[in-house]
LOLO-960450 format. One line per field, with one value per residue (C-alpha): x, y, z. Coordinates in nm, 3 decimals. Layout:
% residues N
c1 = c(X:...) .
c2 = c(Y:...) .
c3 = c(Z:...) .
END
This chain:
% residues 360
c1 = c(6.996:7.330:7.345:7.658:7.769:8.121:8.204:8.357:8.380:8.621:8.525:8.606:8.858:8.925:9.179:9.120:9.434:9.463:9.713:11.365:11.647:11.566:11.367:11.543:11.484:11.619:11.890:11.873:12.179:12.122:12.110:12.428:12.423:12.363:12.733:12.770:13.157:13.427:13.541:13.196:13.078:12.695:12.759:12.932:12.790:12.748:12.662:12.291:12.419:12.700:12.465:12.224:12.521:12.628:12.287:12.200:12.546:12.633:12.962:13.153:13.403:13.733:13.839:13.890:13.549:13.656:13.462:13.756:13.508:13.779:13.969:13.955:13.717:13.873:13.712:13.686:13.471:13.258:13.172:13.077:12.849:12.696:12.619:12.497:12.270:12.106:12.023:12.225:12.224:12.590:12.587:12.656:12.936:13.038:13.427:13.570:13.921:14.109:14.456:14.474:14.181:14.161:13.858:13.966:13.930:13.664:13.447:13.502:13.160:13.030:13.258:13.188:12.818:12.862:13.100:12.842:12.572:12.818:12.829:13.183:13.381:13.583:13.961:14.283:14.308:14.051:14.303:14.085:14.282:14.297:14.099:13.799:13.748:13.444:13.409:13.441:13.184:12.940:12.949:12.931:12.594:12.425:12.455:12.382:12.065:11.961:11.957:11.891:12.205:12.177:12.367:12.089:12.149:12.097:12.399:12.737:13.075:13.381:13.611:13.415:13.454:13.275:13.569:13.533:13.461:13.253:13.060:12.710:12.733:12.834:12.580:12.277:12.382:12.379:12.048:11.862:12.063:12.242:12.592:12.687:12.994:13.268:13.124:12.878:13.121:13.369:13.308:13.653:13.611:13.964:13.903:13.903:13.592:13.602:13.398:13.174:13.123:13.048:12.795:12.603:12.621:12.482:12.198:12.104:12.102:11.876:11.644:11.608:11.577:11.311:11.118:11.141:11.027:10.728:10.623:10.685:10.941:10.941:11.218:11.042:11.203:11.115:11.253:11.542:11.468:11.287:10.945:10.764:10.461:10.299:9.909:9.757:9.511:9.546:9.234:9.010:9.152:9.072:8.709:8.655:8.771:8.527:8.260:8.325:8.322:8.005:7.875:8.016:7.889:7.522:7.570:7.741:8.073:8.397:8.552:8.847:9.181:9.378:9.685:9.975:10.152:9.855:9.803:10.124:10.050:9.712:9.936:10.170:9.859:9.679:10.001:10.075:9.720:9.780:10.138:10.064:9.703:9.485:9.200:9.191:9.284:9.576:9.841:10.055:10.383:10.296:10.056:9.754:9.696:9.831:10.146:10.192:10.148:10.427:10.659:10.675:10.683:10.325:10.210:9.859:9.631:9.349:9.333:9.079:9.069:8.804:8.917:8.748:8.803:8.651:8.486:8.505:8.463:8.502:8.128:8.063:8.343:8.160:7.820:7.938:8.118:7.806:7.583:7.808:7.752:8.104:8.239:7.990:8.114:8.449:8.345:8.117:8.353:8.356:8.690:8.876:9.055:9.272:9.229:9.430:9.288:9.498:9.412:9.621:9.544:9.583:9.689:9.320:9.256:9.069:9.115:9.198:9.081:9.210:9.088:9.290:9.132:9.321:9.325:9.651) .
c2 = c(10.378:10.340:10.084:9.903:9.846:9.785:9.895:9.679:9.798:9.618:9.518:9.803:9.745:9.915:9.876:10.055:10.048:10.202:10.349:11.407:11.653:11.991:12.213:12.483:12.851:13.162:13.359:13.722:13.779:13.921:13.653:13.644:13.758:13.543:13.507:13.278:13.216:13.331:12.954:12.781:12.800:12.765:12.409:12.279:11.977:12.085:12.426:12.422:12.248:12.522:12.803:12.667:12.622:12.994:13.152:12.993:13.087:12.733:12.751:13.055:13.173:13.270:13.650:13.654:13.536:13.183:12.869:12.609:12.349:12.069:12.165:11.882:12.010:12.057:11.905:12.260:12.381:12.076:12.111:12.471:12.404:12.125:12.315:12.587:12.382:12.217:12.574:12.489:12.776:12.875:13.008:12.688:12.702:12.342:12.341:12.043:11.886:11.971:12.105:12.209:12.427:12.757:12.977:13.220:12.959:13.101:12.795:12.707:12.753:12.525:12.266:12.278:12.252:11.933:11.758:11.861:11.676:11.384:11.415:11.484:11.286:11.466:11.390:11.519:11.669:11.780:11.841:12.118:12.181:11.806:11.695:11.459:11.125:10.976:10.727:11.002:11.206:10.909:10.898:11.270:11.310:11.013:11.156:11.501:11.455:11.138:10.917:10.560:10.324:9.943:9.656:9.539:9.719:9.676:9.883:9.670:9.779:9.553:9.795:9.827:9.478:9.350:9.488:9.836:10.074:10.296:9.994:10.041:10.421:10.388:10.143:10.299:10.659:10.472:10.303:10.639:10.796:11.042:10.909:10.695:10.467:10.601:10.335:10.040:9.827:10.049:10.324:10.446:10.525:10.689:10.914:11.293:11.475:11.797:12.102:12.057:11.704:11.803:12.076:11.810:11.563:11.798:11.924:11.546:11.502:11.799:11.700:11.360:11.495:11.736:11.429:11.262:11.578:11.613:11.253:11.152:10.907:10.662:10.415:10.086:9.902:9.560:9.571:9.807:10.053:10.370:10.342:10.614:10.741:11.007:10.997:10.941:11.232:11.446:11.641:11.332:11.238:11.586:11.536:11.221:11.396:11.663:11.457:11.238:11.557:11.655:11.316:11.372:11.722:11.628:11.432:11.692:11.518:11.695:11.703:11.484:11.663:11.592:11.404:11.409:11.129:10.920:10.962:10.854:10.532:10.498:10.558:10.256:10.024:10.123:10.074:9.744:9.615:9.677:9.579:9.234:9.175:9.148:9.337:9.277:9.467:9.215:9.270:8.958:9.167:9.435:9.248:9.444:9.814:9.877:9.665:9.890:10.206:10.086:9.980:10.319:10.504:10.610:10.707:10.635:10.531:10.407:10.309:10.226:10.149:10.150:10.014:10.012:9.939:9.977:10.303:10.558:10.891:11.031:11.079:10.723:10.604:10.782:10.668:10.324:10.326:10.492:10.246:9.957:9.937:9.870:10.125:10.405:10.300:10.392:10.724:10.838:10.700:10.990:10.928:10.952:11.277:11.232:11.084:11.037:10.912:10.758:10.623:10.389:10.266:9.920:9.799:9.814:10.168:10.058:10.267:10.131:10.346:10.354:10.592:10.542:10.696:10.757:10.924:11.019) .
c3 = c(8.863:8.700:8.400:8.345:7.990:7.956:8.294:8.565:8.921:9.141:9.496:9.748:10.019:10.343:10.609:10.949:11.194:11.511:11.526:9.836:9.459:9.479:9.234:9.057:9.159:9.016:9.206:9.295:9.048:8.708:8.435:8.202:7.861:7.554:7.485:7.785:7.725:7.499:7.409:7.425:7.043:6.937:6.828:7.138:7.236:7.588:7.516:7.672:7.992:8.035:7.959:8.233:8.498:8.432:8.422:8.768:8.872:8.958:8.766:8.648:8.377:8.471:8.495:8.144:8.039:7.939:8.051:7.976:7.877:7.813:8.145:8.416:8.717:9.043:9.393:9.485:9.182:9.185:9.540:9.482:9.188:9.341:9.698:9.495:9.280:9.601:9.711:10.055:10.320:10.346:10.725:10.884:11.167:11.080:11.026:10.862:10.974:10.639:10.686:10.334:10.320:10.468:10.555:10.318:10.023:9.793:9.816:10.166:10.289:10.001:10.086:10.458:10.385:10.175:10.442:10.710:10.496:10.435:10.060:10.090:10.357:10.626:10.682:10.695:10.354:10.100:9.789:9.645:9.338:9.247:8.927:8.972:8.828:8.680:8.973:9.247:9.081:9.035:9.430:9.462:9.244:9.399:9.752:9.628:9.451:9.662:9.389:9.530:9.523:9.525:9.387:9.157:8.852:8.485:8.369:8.382:8.253:8.177:8.357:8.681:8.853:9.176:9.383:9.274:9.544:9.329:9.147:9.299:9.267:8.879:8.786:8.972:8.833:8.503:8.539:8.566:8.279:8.465:8.350:8.065:7.980:7.737:7.515:7.534:7.743:7.935:8.172:8.241:8.605:8.638:8.360:8.470:8.432:8.221:8.307:8.022:8.116:8.463:8.372:8.166:8.457:8.706:8.451:8.424:8.800:8.876:8.606:8.747:9.076:8.990:8.837:9.179:9.352:9.153:9.193:8.825:8.941:9.248:9.392:9.383:9.704:9.560:9.216:9.329:9.039:8.965:8.802:8.629:8.819:8.589:8.606:8.269:8.334:8.615:8.463:8.510:8.850:8.971:8.827:9.016:9.347:9.268:9.203:9.511:9.731:9.577:9.715:10.052:10.086:10.009:10.345:10.550:10.532:10.503:10.162:10.100:10.054:9.712:9.839:9.604:9.746:9.768:9.405:9.321:9.514:9.301:9.004:9.087:9.161:8.842:8.616:8.797:8.708:8.362:8.343:8.539:8.360:8.698:8.823:9.194:9.512:9.591:9.353:9.277:9.329:9.578:9.772:9.947:9.911:10.253:10.171:9.859:10.054:10.333:10.053:9.916:10.256:10.259:10.605:10.742:11.019:10.787:10.407:10.167:9.794:9.502:9.171:8.827:8.463:8.117:8.254:8.015:8.223:8.564:8.599:8.508:8.752:9.044:8.955:8.950:9.285:9.438:9.305:9.483:9.862:9.951:9.716:9.827:10.192:10.129:9.956:10.234:10.524:10.761:10.910:10.564:10.508:10.200:9.865:9.545:9.219:8.930:8.576:8.358:8.008:7.876:7.530:7.427:7.526:7.832:8.150:8.496:8.768:9.115:9.399:9.751:10.063:10.386:10.715:10.915) .
END
């Protein structure tokens, strides 16, 4: 029989109902040599970003081997780099209405792909050689890398007022650390973006998009902000799933599948209990577990939750849950197919455990 020392197991809960950033990949082209550009020194502030853009062939040097880091980037150059960084297929038959962009333009296909996706606006003129302003690039980056834009932001700039068309794009991008002001108070929305600055902005956008894709960040539709969703210990979480499946297999039940998206919801719940100092199935902020799953767009036909705290190990957690009839029922419920397990730690070093179950 399992003895409870300092462990606390939460009441189990079930609900039965009837019922995006792009990771980087290497191109097939040869990686550039270490001397990436004649005019980018080893000490240049954006050297690592420029090197990454050139190695991935998102940006290029000119025919003389110069990157021109302080030269303003053009609309066509920016479109080409963004399209390539998104790994877009360029075989589209889509044709925009631009009268100043011929099919022979070197970046025509990249521009067409972005217009088709709505990242660039279709119209009579594209002005491919025009330089880009900081406000314009803020909009392009949020659309290209699918960074959520809202009007509830912590970042504020004295030169970006409520009537500015790009206000929400600028502030939302600044909130996630992709773009910064020229100082603590000002953004300079009309200032031109240099090629070096653009390389840095794309790199930050890609890094943030990768975190979202890898489920290390999630957009919270209630708080209108991104929150971290990195599990405290994937190893311990996987041990719980393994031990739970051992119990299911003893009873000839199908093993539960690891569900990364459900694990992310479990992380949010575990962190919420720590941050808001409660230990219940109902969050004072998110509501019941199925409310939480719905807020973060997790699809399900049935959902269950086991919680625990002050339990030191995966083995102890599973034993505690199996000793509790309601928790045991969740673990052995036949219709569940998926599971996700998360752990959070409070200021005293105590573990908060959340196991979610679902069928889809």
